[in-house]
NUFI-945775 format. One record per residue (C-alpha): x negated, y, z; residue in one letter; residue number from 1. Coordinates in steps of 0.2 Angstrom, whole numbers, plus 5000, padded with zeros to 4 digits. Each point is the difference from the previous one (the first is absolute). Example, Ala and Ser with C-alpha at 12.3 -4.5 7.8 and 13.67 -1.06 7.14 Angstrom:
% residues 2
{{4938; 4978; 5039}; 'A'; 1}
{{4994; 5017; 4997}; 'S'; 2}
% end
This chain:
% residues 73
{{4960; 4945; 4974}; 'M'; 1}
{{4985; 4998; 5011}; 'L'; 2}
{{4996; 5013; 5013}; 'V'; 3}
{{4984; 5000; 5010}; 'Y'; 4}
{{5002; 5005; 5017}; 'T'; 5}
{{4983; 4999; 5008}; 'G'; 6}
{{5006; 4989; 5013}; 'M'; 7}
{{4993; 4982; 5002}; 'S'; 8}
{{5010; 4986; 5005}; 'L'; 9}
{{4992; 4983; 5006}; 'L'; 10}
{{5013; 4988; 4992}; 'A'; 11}
{{4994; 4985; 5010}; 'S'; 12}
{{5003; 5010; 5016}; 'F'; 13}
{{5017; 5005; 4995}; 'L'; 14}
{{5004; 4982; 4995}; 'L'; 15}
{{4994; 4993; 5016}; 'E'; 16}
{{5011; 5013; 5009}; 'S'; 17}
{{5016; 4996; 4990}; 'V'; 18}
{{4997; 4981; 5003}; 'L'; 19}
{{4998; 5002; 5018}; 'R'; 20}
{{5016; 5011; 5001}; 'S'; 21}
{{5009; 4986; 4990}; 'W'; 22}
{{4995; 4986; 5011}; 'H'; 23}
{{5005; 5010; 5014}; 'A'; 24}
{{5017; 5003; 4992}; 'R'; 25}
{{5000; 5018; 5003}; 'L'; 26}
{{5017; 5005; 4994}; 'P'; 27}
{{4994; 5015; 4988}; 'E'; 28}
{{4989; 4988; 4990}; 'I'; 29}
{{5012; 4986; 5000}; 'V'; 30}
{{5014; 5012; 4994}; 'D'; 31}
{{4988; 5008; 4987}; 'A'; 32}
{{4995; 4983; 4993}; 'T'; 33}
{{5018; 4995; 4999}; 'D'; 34}
{{5004; 5016; 4990}; 'G'; 35}
{{4984; 4996; 4989}; 'L'; 36}
{{5008; 4983; 4995}; 'V'; 37}
{{5017; 5008; 4997}; 'A'; 38}
{{4993; 5014; 4989}; 'T'; 39}
{{4989; 4988; 4990}; 'A'; 40}
{{5017; 4991; 4996}; 'L'; 41}
{{5008; 5017; 4995}; 'K'; 42}
{{4986; 5003; 4989}; 'A'; 43}
{{5001; 4983; 4992}; 'K'; 44}
{{5018; 5002; 4996}; 'R'; 45}
{{4996; 5018; 4993}; 'A'; 46}
{{4988; 4992; 4988}; 'L'; 47}
{{5011; 4986; 4995}; 'E'; 48}
{{5014; 5012; 4997}; 'T'; 49}
{{4989; 5013; 4990}; 'D'; 50}
{{5004; 5013; 5013}; 'D'; 51}
{{4985; 5012; 5001}; 'P'; 52}
{{5009; 5012; 5012}; 'Q'; 53}
{{5003; 4986; 5013}; 'A'; 54}
{{4982; 4994; 4997}; 'L'; 55}
{{4994; 5016; 5005}; 'G'; 56}
{{5010; 5001; 5015}; 'S'; 57}
{{4995; 4983; 5006}; 'A'; 58}
{{4981; 5005; 4997}; 'L'; 59}
{{5003; 5016; 5010}; 'D'; 60}
{{5008; 4991; 5015}; 'E'; 61}
{{4987; 4986; 4999}; 'Y'; 62}
{{4986; 5014; 5001}; 'W'; 63}
{{5008; 5008; 5015}; 'R'; 64}
{{5001; 4984; 5009}; 'L'; 65}
{{4982; 4997; 4996}; 'M'; 66}
{{4995; 5016; 5007}; 'K'; 67}
{{5010; 4997; 5016}; 'N'; 68}
{{4991; 4984; 5002}; 'I'; 69}
{{4983; 5008; 4999}; 'A'; 70}
{{5005; 5014; 5012}; 'A'; 71}
{{5006; 4987; 5012}; 'S'; 72}
{{4985; 4989; 5000}; 'A'; 73}
% end
């Protein structure tokens, strides 16, 4: 589902901010990116074992981590 919020987001600004935070090794960004890797591996396992519930859970966790990264940037 796609929902229009009316809010604009400058992706280049967000990316630049996240990269600065990553290079500064800010704990919240480093922890979140470590979580993204772990969650991607969970999603991979869910796909390999044909487990749609685990895949949905991994995607939900991944989305929450991405939102945290965006909010921290």
